[in-house]
Backbone as CSV, one residue per row, in Angstrom:
resi,resn,N_x,N_y,N_z,CA_x,CA_y,CA_z,C_x,C_y,C_z
1,UNK,84.961,-10.768,171.118,85.054,-11.145,172.521,85.163,-9.918,173.421
2,UNK,85.323,-8.715,172.856,85.550,-7.518,173.641,84.421,-7.243,174.617
3,UNK,83.149,-7.551,174.238,82.017,-7.248,175.101,81.642,-8.408,176.016
4,UNK,82.328,-9.535,175.880,82.023,-10.697,176.699,82.953,-10.740,177.909
5,UNK,82.516,-11.447,178.923,83.333,-11.620,180.112,84.134,-12.914,179.989
6,UNK,85.357,-12.873,180.463,86.206,-14.057,180.421,86.568,-14.465,181.842
7,UNK,86.707,-15.759,182.050,87.029,-16.277,183.377,88.470,-16.751,183.486
8,UNK,89.118,-16.959,182.343,90.497,-17.441,182.370,91.192,-17.042,181.074
9,UNK,92.489,-16.825,181.153,93.326,-16.536,179.996,94.263,-17.709,179.781
10,UNK,94.552,-18.000,178.516,95.400,-19.146,178.197,96.643,-18.689,177.437
11,UNK,97.787,-19.250,177.831,99.062,-18.863,177.241,99.877,-20.108,176.894
12,UNK,100.646,-20.001,175.819,101.694,-20.985,175.564,102.908,-20.574,176.383
13,UNK,103.644,-21.558,176.877,104.795,-21.299,177.733,106.028,-21.942,177.116
14,UNK,107.113,-21.184,177.026,108.386,-21.718,176.533,109.465,-21.447,177.574
15,UNK,110.261,-22.465,177.866,111.339,-22.368,178.843,112.681,-22.506,178.132
16,UNK,113.680,-21.797,178.630,115.030,-22.001,178.105,116.031,-21.672,179.196
17,UNK,117.268,-22.046,178.955,118.322,-21.885,179.937,119.607,-21.722,179.146
18,UNK,120.725,-21.583,179.846,122.006,-21.570,179.149,122.289,-22.926,178.515
19,UNK,121.614,-23.944,178.984,121.735,-25.282,178.430,120.340,-25.734,178.012
20,UNK,120.245,-26.710,177.098,118.925,-27.280,176.811,118.266,-27.739,178.100
21,UNK,117.000,-27.485,178.230,116.318,-27.658,179.507,115.196,-28.679,179.409
22,UNK,115.121,-29.545,180.387,114.024,-30.496,180.495,113.591,-30.596,181.943
23,UNK,112.534,-31.359,182.179,111.966,-31.464,183.517,111.856,-32.925,183.925
24,UNK,112.052,-33.191,185.199,111.904,-34.541,185.710,110.429,-34.931,185.759
25,UNK,110.166,-36.217,185.811,108.783,-36.687,185.925,108.138,-36.101,187.176
26,UNK,106.893,-35.667,187.037,106.169,-35.116,188.172,106.367,-33.633,188.385
27,UNK,107.125,-32.984,187.492,107.360,-31.547,187.658,106.082,-30.735,187.460
28,UNK,105.205,-31.226,186.626,103.958,-30.525,186.317,102.781,-31.461,186.559
29,UNK,101.577,-30.913,186.771,101.246,-29.476,186.792,101.611,-28.828,188.127
30,UNK,101.742,-27.490,188.077,102.016,-26.681,189.268,100.965,-25.585,189.329
31,UNK,100.461,-25.300,190.512,99.468,-24.238,190.677,99.985,-23.196,191.658
32,UNK,99.910,-21.926,191.255,100.270,-20.799,192.112,99.022,-19.952,192.334
33,UNK,98.847,-19.472,193.543,97.740,-18.574,193.852,98.293,-17.277,194.420
34,UNK,97.879,-16.157,193.844,98.359,-14.852,194.298,97.275,-13.811,194.055
35,UNK,96.889,-13.126,195.118,95.924,-12.019,195.058,94.648,-12.392,194.323
36,UNK,94.145,-13.570,194.620,92.882,-14.003,194.039,93.012,-14.714,192.704
37,UNK,94.173,-14.607,192.051,94.396,-15.288,190.777,94.897,-16.702,191.040
38,UNK,94.596,-17.597,190.122,95.141,-18.943,190.173,95.829,-19.220,188.837
39,UNK,97.116,-19.551,188.909,97.893,-19.843,187.703,98.169,-21.337,187.660
40,UNK,97.566,-22.001,186.680,97.703,-23.449,186.538,98.692,-23.716,185.406
41,UNK,99.876,-24.194,185.788,100.990,-24.307,184.857,101.260,-25.741,184.454
42,UNK,101.227,-25.995,183.148,101.777,-27.210,182.571,103.079,-26.799,181.886
43,UNK,103.841,-27.751,181.410,105.155,-27.395,180.880,105.070,-26.373,179.754
44,UNK,104.123,-26.547,178.848,104.039,-25.642,177.702,102.711,-24.900,177.619
45,UNK,101.923,-24.938,178.692,100.652,-24.213,178.713,100.442,-23.578,180.080
46,UNK,99.772,-22.458,180.086,99.413,-21.784,181.331,97.964,-21.334,181.244
47,UNK,97.199,-21.608,182.287,95.842,-21.084,182.404,95.835,-20.132,183.593
48,UNK,95.486,-18.880,183.341,95.401,-17.866,184.394,93.934,-17.645,184.721
49,UNK,93.489,-18.145,185.863,92.089,-18.063,186.247,91.856,-16.785,187.038
50,UNK,90.907,-15.977,186.585,90.642,-14.680,187.210,89.897,-14.844,188.530
51,UNK,90.080,-13.892,189.450,89.283,-13.913,190.686,87.797,-13.757,190.411
52,UNK,87.482,-12.957,189.389,86.092,-12.742,188.980,86.089,-12.422,187.498
53,UNK,85.052,-12.817,186.755,85.053,-12.557,185.317,85.160,-11.073,184.980
54,UNK,85.948,-10.775,183.944,86.150,-9.401,183.469,86.108,-9.408,181.952
55,UNK,86.029,-8.204,181.372,86.159,-8.135,179.924,87.607,-8.436,179.557
56,UNK,87.818,-8.827,178.319,89.113,-9.356,177.904,90.243,-8.348,178.092
57,UNK,90.041,-7.103,177.685,91.112,-6.117,177.767,91.566,-5.912,179.208
58,UNK,90.599,-5.767,180.127,90.954,-5.571,181.526,91.616,-6.818,182.112
59,UNK,91.144,-7.984,181.694,91.727,-9.227,182.199,93.188,-9.343,181.788
60,UNK,93.475,-9.068,180.533,94.856,-9.177,180.059,95.741,-8.109,180.695
61,UNK,95.199,-6.909,180.906,95.964,-5.841,181.546,96.297,-6.195,182.991
62,UNK,95.346,-6.825,183.690,95.584,-7.203,185.081,96.566,-8.371,185.184
63,UNK,96.564,-9.249,184.188,97.462,-10.411,184.227,98.908,-10.031,183.920
64,UNK,99.111,-8.961,183.163,100.447,-8.619,182.680,101.474,-8.413,183.791
65,UNK,101.172,-7.674,184.872,102.190,-7.513,185.927,102.623,-8.839,186.550
66,UNK,101.694,-9.788,186.677,102.063,-11.092,187.220,103.018,-11.828,186.279
67,UNK,102.723,-11.788,184.980,103.576,-12.464,184.011,104.946,-11.796,183.930
68,UNK,104.968,-10.461,184.011,106.240,-9.740,184.003,107.079,-10.092,185.222
69,UNK,106.428,-10.123,186.399,107.152,-10.474,187.630,107.706,-11.891,187.531
70,UNK,106.896,-12.777,187.006,107.288,-14.176,186.834,108.552,-14.277,185.983
71,UNK,108.501,-13.664,184.803,109.622,-13.772,183.872,110.882,-13.094,184.416
72,UNK,110.715,-11.902,184.999,111.881,-11.153,185.474,112.569,-11.841,186.638
73,UNK,111.786,-12.278,187.623,112.399,-12.862,188.823,113.074,-14.187,188.523
74,UNK,112.491,-15.008,187.641,113.112,-16.284,187.317,114.374,-16.107,186.486
75,UNK,114.373,-15.095,185.611,115.576,-14.883,184.809,116.734,-14.393,185.670
76,UNK,116.470,-13.436,186.561,117.542,-12.862,187.376,117.990,-13.832,188.457
77,UNK,117.045,-14.397,189.199,117.393,-15.215,190.363,117.685,-16.673,190.041
78,UNK,117.050,-17.201,188.991,117.161,-18.637,188.714,117.838,-18.954,187.380
79,UNK,118.175,-17.910,186.605,118.776,-18.097,185.280,117.869,-18.886,184.336
80,UNK,116.571,-18.756,184.522,115.604,-19.404,183.650,114.879,-18.347,182.826
81,UNK,114.790,-18.586,181.545,114.087,-17.668,180.663,112.745,-18.291,180.305
82,UNK,111.654,-17.602,180.666,110.323,-18.113,180.365,109.562,-17.042,179.587
83,UNK,108.869,-17.449,178.549,108.067,-16.516,177.754,106.637,-17.031,177.688
84,UNK,105.710,-16.096,177.672,104.288,-16.415,177.622,103.691,-15.823,176.347
85,UNK,102.980,-16.638,175.587,102.336,-16.185,174.357,100.830,-16.361,174.503
86,UNK,100.099,-15.270,174.409,98.649,-15.326,174.604,97.995,-16.163,173.510
87,UNK,97.120,-17.072,173.919,96.434,-17.954,172.985,94.938,-17.699,172.891
88,UNK,94.316,-17.338,173.979,92.867,-17.169,173.968,92.339,-17.093,175.385
89,UNK,91.025,-17.087,175.534,90.407,-16.944,176.852,89.171,-17.818,176.944
90,UNK,88.780,-18.142,178.159,87.543,-18.864,178.423,86.419,-17.853,178.606
91,UNK,85.379,-17.977,177.810,84.281,-17.012,177.812,83.144,-17.525,178.687
92,UNK,82.608,-16.621,179.504,81.452,-16.954,180.329,80.199,-16.647,179.531
93,UNK,79.379,-17.662,179.271,78.150,-17.471,178.508,77.133,-16.700,179.341
94,UNK,76.631,-15.613,178.792,75.676,-14.788,179.517,74.365,-15.498,179.788
95,UNK,73.966,-16.403,178.924,72.682,-17.080,179.076,72.754,-18.222,180.085
96,UNK,73.781,-19.033,179.986,73.846,-20.212,180.834,74.786,-20.072,182.018
97,UNK,75.683,-19.084,181.934,76.680,-18.922,182.976,77.797,-19.941,182.881
98,UNK,77.772,-20.781,181.842,78.803,-21.793,181.692,80.035,-21.206,181.006
99,UNK,81.150,-21.866,181.235,82.413,-21.429,180.644,82.666,-22.216,179.367
100,UNK,83.020,-21.510,178.334,83.354,-22.132,177.069,84.807,-21.821,176.763
101,UNK,85.609,-22.866,176.562,87.024,-22.643,176.261,87.169,-22.131,174.839
102,UNK,87.914,-21.060,174.704,88.119,-20.475,173.382,89.054,-21.347,172.570
103,UNK,88.884,-21.286,171.245,89.814,-21.983,170.378,91.193,-21.367,170.546
104,UNK,92.207,-22.193,170.586,93.564,-21.702,170.773,94.493,-22.378,169.781
105,UNK,95.503,-21.652,169.378,96.518,-22.214,168.507,97.353,-23.196,169.306
106,UNK,97.572,-24.370,168.770,98.389,-25.354,169.465,99.852,-24.989,169.282
107,UNK,100.553,-24.803,170.381,101.966,-24.435,170.332,102.786,-25.517,171.010
108,UNK,103.832,-25.985,170.359,104.693,-27.003,170.944,106.127,-26.486,170.970
109,UNK,106.860,-26.903,171.967,108.234,-26.471,172.124,109.068,-27.702,172.431
110,UNK,110.095,-27.942,171.640,110.911,-29.127,171.855,112.372,-28.761,172.024
111,UNK,113.098,-29.536,172.802,114.527,-29.298,172.974,115.203,-30.593,173.387
112,UNK,116.446,-30.751,173.001,117.230,-31.881,173.472,117.510,-31.672,174.954
113,UNK,117.206,-32.631,175.756,117.335,-32.470,177.201,118.791,-32.650,177.623
114,UNK,119.371,-31.602,178.232,120.720,-31.681,178.774,120.721,-31.378,180.257
115,UNK,119.795,-30.549,180.702,119.650,-30.220,182.112,118.209,-30.511,182.499
116,UNK,118.010,-31.226,183.583,116.660,-31.544,184.043,116.438,-30.979,185.433
117,UNK,115.315,-30.320,185.618,114.960,-29.724,186.896,113.740,-30.426,187.473
118,UNK,113.624,-30.477,188.803,112.499,-31.187,189.405,111.176,-30.465,189.262
119,UNK,111.189,-29.133,189.276,109.950,-28.354,189.149,110.326,-26.894,188.918
120,UNK,109.408,-26.092,188.382,109.710,-24.671,188.181,109.813,-23.953,189.523
121,UNK,110.797,-23.088,189.705,110.877,-22.302,190.939,109.687,-21.349,191.041
122,UNK,109.263,-21.071,192.259,108.160,-20.125,192.456,108.617,-18.718,192.109
123,UNK,107.797,-17.941,191.420,108.172,-16.566,191.065,108.152,-15.647,192.281
124,UNK,108.792,-14.487,192.132,108.665,-13.403,193.109,107.599,-12.454,192.568
125,UNK,106.393,-12.584,193.080,105.252,-11.903,192.477,105.301,-10.379,192.628
126,UNK,106.081,-9.872,193.582,106.104,-8.432,193.825,107.060,-7.678,192.900
127,UNK,107.782,-8.405,192.073,108.687,-7.725,191.154,107.883,-6.981,190.088
128,UNK,108.349,-5.785,189.742,107.736,-4.991,188.686,108.706,-4.859,187.517
129,UNK,108.159,-4.818,186.330,108.969,-4.610,185.127,108.877,-3.157,184.707
130,UNK,110.024,-2.508,184.514,110.071,-1.137,184.015,111.013,-1.100,182.817
131,UNK,111.062,0.031,182.153,111.972,0.146,181.010,113.421,-0.037,181.453
132,UNK,113.745,0.411,182.670,115.116,0.284,183.170,115.482,-1.172,183.428
133,UNK,114.557,-1.936,184.033,114.852,-3.338,184.328,114.853,-4.181,183.059
134,UNK,113.940,-3.895,182.159,113.871,-4.650,180.912,115.167,-4.491,180.120
135,UNK,115.664,-3.258,180.031,116.906,-3.012,179.295,118.088,-3.700,179.973
136,UNK,118.131,-3.651,181.307,119.246,-4.267,182.029,119.301,-5.771,181.801
137,UNK,118.146,-6.413,181.742,118.113,-7.861,181.520,118.408,-8.226,180.074
138,UNK,117.732,-7.567,179.154,117.814,-7.992,177.758,119.076,-7.513,177.050
139,UNK,119.612,-6.371,177.458,120.782,-5.809,176.780,122.088,-6.074,177.521
140,UNK,121.993,-6.471,178.790,123.204,-6.663,179.586,123.297,-8.071,180.156
141,UNK,122.358,-8.413,181.043,122.469,-9.675,181.768,122.338,-10.888,180.848
142,UNK,121.338,-10.871,179.995,121.097,-12.035,179.136,122.255,-12.284,178.166
143,UNK,122.719,-11.251,177.419,123.857,-11.506,176.517,125.156,-11.826,177.255
144,UNK,125.309,-11.323,178.495,126.482,-11.699,179.286,126.440,-13.184,179.603
145,UNK,125.284,-13.667,180.035,125.168,-15.075,180.419,125.325,-16.022,179.235
146,UNK,124.829,-15.615,178.069,124.908,-16.538,176.933,126.182,-16.363,176.109
147,UNK,127.080,-15.492,176.582,128.381,-15.351,175.954,128.432,-14.394,174.781
148,UNK,127.357,-13.666,174.545,127.332,-12.734,173.421,127.834,-11.333,173.775
149,UNK,128.095,-11.085,175.063,128.614,-9.774,175.474,129.725,-10.003,176.501
150,UNK,130.941,-9.527,176.238,132.027,-9.683,177.211,131.671,-9.005,178.523
151,UNK,132.147,-9.560,179.615,131.781,-9.028,180.921,132.226,-7.581,181.090
152,UNK,133.386,-7.217,180.550,133.844,-5.831,180.712,132.918,-4.865,179.973
153,UNK,132.421,-5.282,178.823,131.501,-4.441,178.072,130.156,-4.357,178.779
154,UNK,129.708,-5.483,179.328,128.444,-5.509,180.077,128.534,-4.598,181.300
155,UNK,129.659,-4.638,182.012,129.831,-3.806,183.202,129.837,-2.331,182.846
156,UNK,130.522,-1.987,181.775,130.559,-0.586,181.351,129.171,-0.112,180.937
157,UNK,128.468,-0.958,180.169,127.116,-0.579,179.742,126.209,-0.397,180.954
158,UNK,126.271,-1.316,181.904,125.389,-1.259,183.059,125.675,-0.019,183.907
159,UNK,126.954,0.315,184.103,127.294,1.505,184.876,126.719,2.760,184.221
160,UNK,126.815,2.837,182.916,126.244,3.972,182.191,124.728,3.994,182.314
161,UNK,124.128,2.819,182.198,122.671,2.689,182.298,122.176,3.112,183.682
162,UNK,122.857,2.666,184.720,122.443,2.989,186.088,122.630,4.469,186.397
163,UNK,123.688,5.063,185.858,123.898,6.496,186.051,122.787,7.298,185.394
164,UNK,122.404,6.899,184.186,121.296,7.571,183.519,119.972,7.360,184.230
165,UNK,119.781,6.167,184.759,118.559,5.841,185.500,118.405,6.701,186.743
166,UNK,119.490,6.875,187.493,119.416,7.598,188.761,119.734,9.079,188.632
167,UNK,120.405,9.460,187.564,120.778,10.867,187.382,122.236,11.145,187.668
168,UNK,122.890,10.284,188.433,124.313,10.418,188.725,124.818,9.100,189.286
169,UNK,126.129,8.934,189.269,126.717,7.702,189.792,126.496,7.583,191.296
170,UNK,126.641,8.699,192.007,126.453,8.664,193.455,125.007,8.366,193.836
171,UNK,124.053,8.907,193.060,122.647,8.637,193.347,122.306,7.179,193.029
172,UNK,122.910,6.647,191.973,122.702,5.233,191.653,123.213,4.355,192.788
173,UNK,124.395,4.685,193.312,124.955,3.925,194.432,124.039,4.000,195.643
174,UNK,123.509,5.193,195.912,122.627,5.369,197.060,121.356,4.538,196.918
175,UNK,120.730,4.583,195.753,119.493,3.842,195.543,119.702,2.333,195.637
176,UNK,120.840,1.865,195.137,121.120,0.428,195.126,121.743,-0.045,196.438
177,UNK,122.007,0.900,197.347,122.590,0.611,198.663,123.969,-0.027,198.545
178,UNK,124.798,0.579,197.699,126.209,0.205,197.606,127.027,1.478,197.761
179,UNK,128.291,1.331,198.096,129.137,2.509,198.235,129.466,3.084,196.863
180,UNK,129.812,4.373,196.853,130.200,5.014,195.598,131.456,4.342,195.038
181,UNK,132.362,3.945,195.925,133.585,3.290,195.458,133.282,1.944,194.806
182,UNK,132.250,1.257,195.285,131.819,-0.002,194.678,131.321,0.248,193.256
183,UNK,130.489,1.280,193.105,129.978,1.629,191.777,131.111,2.055,190.846
184,UNK,132.031,2.859,191.362,133.136,3.340,190.533,134.003,2.183,190.049
185,UNK,134.245,1.224,190.916,135.068,0.080,190.509,134.377,-0.733,189.427
186,UNK,133.060,-0.914,189.560,132.315,-1.636,188.521,132.449,-0.927,187.175
187,UNK,132.391,0.397,187.214,132.501,1.167,185.963,133.910,1.108,185.395
188,UNK,134.913,1.381,186.234,136.276,1.491,185.721,136.839,0.149,185.270
189,UNK,136.487,-0.947,185.957,136.992,-2.252,185.519,136.458,-2.620,184.144
190,UNK,135.263,-2.132,183.833,134.738,-2.363,182.495,135.279,-1.369,181.490
191,UNK,135.228,-0.088,181.855,135.581,0.975,180.911,137.051,0.955,180.518
192,UNK,137.937,0.602,181.454,139.375,0.679,181.179,139.971,-0.622,180.660
193,UNK,139.155,-1.621,180.480,139.680,-2.888,179.995,140.221,-2.749,178.576
194,UNK,141.358,-3.388,178.338,141.922,-3.326,176.990,141.118,-4.147,175.993
195,UNK,140.124,-4.901,176.469,139.226,-5.594,175.546,138.268,-4.615,174.879
196,UNK,138.054,-3.462,175.517,137.148,-2.461,174.964,137.911,-1.427,174.139
197,UNK,139.037,-0.957,174.678,139.829,0.029,173.950,141.258,0.010,174.474
198,UNK,142.195,0.393,173.609,143.601,0.418,173.966,144.035,1.867,174.129
199,UNK,144.664,2.174,175.260,145.124,3.530,175.525,146.025,3.538,176.743
200,UNK,146.426,4.736,177.141,147.344,4.864,178.278,146.728,4.321,179.567
201,UNK,145.411,4.431,179.715,144.758,4.003,180.947,144.159,2.602,180.845
202,UNK,144.333,1.947,179.707,143.736,0.621,179.548,144.475,-0.400,180.402
203,UNK,143.727,-1.401,180.865,144.267,-2.423,181.758,143.794,-3.799,181.290
204,UNK,144.628,-4.792,181.516,144.266,-6.166,181.172,143.610,-6.829,182.373
205,UNK,142.434,-7.375,182.185,141.713,-8.041,183.266,142.045,-9.534,183.272
206,UNK,142.332,-10.048,184.455,142.589,-11.473,184.580,141.281,-12.242,184.531
207,UNK,141.386,-13.548,184.379,140.188,-14.385,184.383,139.456,-14.244,185.713
208,UNK,140.210,-14.215,186.812,139.609,-14.087,188.136,138.877,-12.760,188.291
209,UNK,139.464,-11.693,187.770,138.827,-10.383,187.842,137.532,-10.354,187.032
210,UNK,137.518,-11.030,185.902,136.308,-11.070,185.077,135.211,-11.869,185.760
211,UNK,135.577,-12.954,186.409,134.592,-13.753,187.136,133.965,-12.916,188.245
212,UNK,134.793,-12.183,188.985,134.287,-11.328,190.053,133.412,-10.215,189.496
213,UNK,133.832,-9.627,188.389,133.059,-8.536,187.787,131.701,-9.035,187.302
214,UNK,131.651,-10.246,186.771,130.374,-10.816,186.332,129.420,-10.971,187.514
215,UNK,129.940,-11.371,188.669,129.105,-11.486,189.874,128.568,-10.120,190.290
216,UNK,129.382,-9.085,190.138,128.944,-7.731,190.487,127.836,-7.271,189.545
217,UNK,127.989,-7.543,188.259,126.944,-7.182,187.290,125.637,-7.879,187.659
218,UNK,125.714,-9.157,187.972,124.516,-9.905,188.379,123.856,-9.243,189.588
219,UNK,124.649,-8.876,190.582,124.112,-8.298,191.807,123.488,-6.927,191.554
220,UNK,124.122,-6.110,190.735,123.593,-4.770,190.470,122.288,-4.842,189.674
221,UNK,122.195,-5.765,188.743,120.943,-5.927,187.990,119.831,-6.390,188.928
222,UNK,120.153,-7.305,189.818,119.154,-7.783,190.780,118.690,-6.639,191.676
223,UNK,119.619,-5.834,192.162,119.252,-4.712,193.025,118.411,-3.682,192.275
224,UNK,118.708,-3.470,191.014,117.894,-2.561,190.211,116.449,-3.039,190.168
225,UNK,116.250,-4.331,189.954,114.894,-4.888,189.924,114.187,-4.676,191.255
226,UNK,114.882,-4.907,192.335,114.265,-4.748,193.652,113.887,-3.295,193.920
227,UNK,114.776,-2.377,193.601,114.493,-0.957,193.830,113.328,-0.496,192.967
228,UNK,113.308,-0.895,191.709,112.223,-0.509,190.816,110.890,-1.122,191.248
229,UNK,110.953,-2.175,192.050,109.747,-2.809,192.575,109.391,-2.300,193.962
230,UNK,110.093,-1.241,194.410,109.880,-0.661,195.748,110.155,-1.666,196.853
231,UNK,111.151,-2.520,196.617,111.585,-3.507,197.602,112.986,-3.147,198.096
232,UNK,113.377,-3.694,199.221,114.691,-3.412,199.788,115.775,-4.070,198.936
233,UNK,116.793,-3.305,198.506,117.803,-3.874,197.605,118.739,-4.873,198.269
234,UNK,118.844,-4.836,199.594,119.760,-5.734,200.290,120.706,-4.961,201.183
235,UNK,121.574,-5.681,201.878,122.513,-5.045,202.783,123.497,-4.164,202.029
236,UNK,124.002,-3.148,202.726,124.927,-2.200,202.105,126.219,-2.910,201.704
237,UNK,126.657,-2.657,200.479,127.878,-3.258,199.966,128.966,-2.209,199.812
238,UNK,130.187,-2.560,200.199,131.348,-1.699,200.008,132.407,-2.498,199.251
239,UNK,133.579,-1.887,199.046,134.640,-2.606,198.352,135.076,-3.860,199.107
240,UNK,134.853,-3.867,200.422,135.186,-5.053,201.206,134.322,-6.248,200.812
241,UNK,133.170,-5.970,200.160,132.261,-7.041,199.733,132.476,-7.435,198.278
242,UNK,133.463,-6.831,197.633,133.734,-7.186,196.230,134.085,-8.663,196.163
243,UNK,133.515,-9.423,195.209,133.772,-10.875,195.143,135.252,-11.174,195.024
244,UNK,135.693,-12.194,195.718,137.099,-12.588,195.689,137.420,-13.255,194.361
């Protein structure tokens, strides 16, 4: 298929949440149009229709930023985890100009329904995926949400990650448009928790403090995504904006 032109790419789609996820009647199909592309979404299938036929490699390369933006923005903003698995492409016949649907592996995804949503939220198409954002979501935000990483450990990891990303704690604060004291508190509340280590400077975090710290981790990960996408991170935050 490398030398043939394709008009559409086909993907299997899997959805998940902190709870088993289902959809109300009428949730699908949904169609999104962005920059000439048309994404036709069924619950477990996606057809990405190209603006103009391209060879397969270029088509898949052009589709990837849209799929990355889709997955990243829904996970951070909506707490929905969506994955796309490439199945095949529709080939444009050179002789007839007709489209032939490629054979695709049938993929099914089943779950006990505990939470039902009316329809998939629209993605933020301008989000970009980078190594920094991918690590923040998969190693920090996702395990924090599913209970596999304590919030104090997630906060400490994220503070270290952001410092390495920006080169210093103060530069990280500047890029994310938060005060240095805000960044320092996020780091110290995680680093000094007695859940991580016991010492003279260790402190016990209350349930309320952990809830607030989790909100801060969520906000910093979101701001990282926006900055890496060359978007405005949001209004300036100081300690006065620390969650109650």
